[in-house]
C-alpha positions as CSV (number, residue, x, y, z in Angstrom):
1,M,69.8,88.0,10.9
2,K,72.1,86.7,8.2
3,V,70.4,84.7,5.5
4,K,72.2,81.5,4.6
5,K,73.2,81.5,0.9
6,Y,74.6,77.9,0.6
7,E,75.6,75.0,2.8
8,F,78.3,72.3,2.2
9,F,77.8,68.7,3.1
10,P,80.6,66.2,3.8
11,H,81.3,64.0,0.9
12,T,84.4,62.0,0.0
13,A,84.4,62.1,-3.8
14,D,82.7,65.2,-5.0
15,V,81.7,68.6,-3.7
16,L,78.1,68.5,-2.4
17,F,76.3,71.7,-1.5
18,E,72.8,73.1,-1.4
19,G,72.1,76.6,-2.5
20,Y,69.3,78.8,-1.3
21,G,67.5,81.8,-2.9
22,K,64.1,83.5,-3.1
23,T,64.2,83.4,-6.9
24,V,65.8,81.1,-9.4
25,E,68.3,83.8,-10.3
26,N,69.2,84.4,-6.7
27,L,69.5,80.7,-6.1
28,F,72.0,80.3,-9.0
29,E,73.9,83.4,-7.9
30,N,74.4,81.9,-4.4
31,C,75.4,78.5,-6.0
32,G,78.0,80.4,-8.0
33,L,79.3,81.9,-4.7
34,A,79.6,78.4,-3.3
35,V,81.5,77.1,-6.3
36,E,83.7,80.2,-6.3
37,S,84.5,79.7,-2.6
38,I,86.1,76.3,-3.3
39,M,87.9,77.3,-6.5
40,V,91.3,78.6,-5.6
41,G,93.7,79.6,-8.4
42,L,91.7,78.0,-11.3
43,D,92.3,81.0,-13.4
44,S,95.8,79.9,-14.1
45,L,94.7,76.4,-15.3
46,D,93.9,75.8,-19.0
47,F,90.5,74.2,-18.8
48,K,86.9,75.1,-18.4
49,I,84.4,73.6,-16.1
50,P,80.8,73.8,-17.4
51,I,78.3,74.8,-14.7
52,I,74.6,74.2,-15.3
53,G,71.6,74.3,-13.0
54,V,68.3,72.5,-13.1
55,A,65.5,73.8,-11.0
56,K,62.0,72.3,-10.5
57,G,60.3,75.7,-11.1
58,A,58.0,77.6,-8.8
59,E,55.1,75.1,-9.2
60,R,57.5,72.1,-8.9
61,K,56.1,70.8,-12.2
62,K,58.6,72.0,-14.8
63,N,62.3,71.8,-15.2
64,E,64.1,75.1,-15.7
65,I,67.6,74.7,-17.1
66,I,70.0,77.5,-16.6
67,G,73.2,77.4,-18.6
68,K,74.2,75.6,-21.8
69,I,73.8,71.9,-21.8
70,P,77.2,70.3,-22.8
71,K,77.4,68.2,-26.0
72,G,76.7,64.6,-25.4
73,I,74.5,65.2,-22.3
74,S,70.7,65.0,-22.6
75,E,68.2,67.1,-20.6
76,E,66.8,63.8,-19.2
77,T,70.3,62.9,-17.9
78,L,70.5,66.3,-16.1
79,I,67.1,65.8,-14.6
80,S,68.0,62.3,-13.4
81,V,71.2,63.6,-11.8
82,R,69.2,66.4,-10.0
83,D,66.7,63.9,-8.8
84,E,69.4,61.5,-7.5
85,A,71.1,64.4,-5.7
86,H,67.7,65.3,-4.0
87,R,67.2,61.6,-3.0
88,F,70.7,61.6,-1.5
89,A,70.1,64.9,0.4
90,I,66.8,63.7,1.7
91,T,68.3,60.4,2.9
92,Y,71.2,62.3,4.5
93,H,68.9,64.7,6.4
94,K,66.7,61.9,7.6
95,K,69.8,60.1,8.9
96,L,71.0,63.2,10.7
97,R,67.5,63.9,12.2
98,G,67.4,60.3,13.4
99,R,70.7,60.6,15.2
100,E,69.5,63.9,16.8
101,F,66.3,62.3,18.1
102,I,68.2,59.3,19.5
103,K,70.5,61.5,21.6
């Protein structure tokens, strides 16, 4: 059985995906694979895209930040963005499940 490393979701403005992993390190490796799968030919461009990850931790009570926080961005902002992404994903999944039950 093949283990799913990441999954993309339809979104009009941004790239939205969910990564999976047994450890935080494995999770971020799989998220890197997801980002890499959509980045075609960016080596030739002259800019850098910062990538950072915020995980809730094994006990879901602390915030593990992986990567360097860019200047002008606070840790609280990153946590808020993560929380909003989770709210969006939960709402989206509930909507999908609701459609499946109706059919």
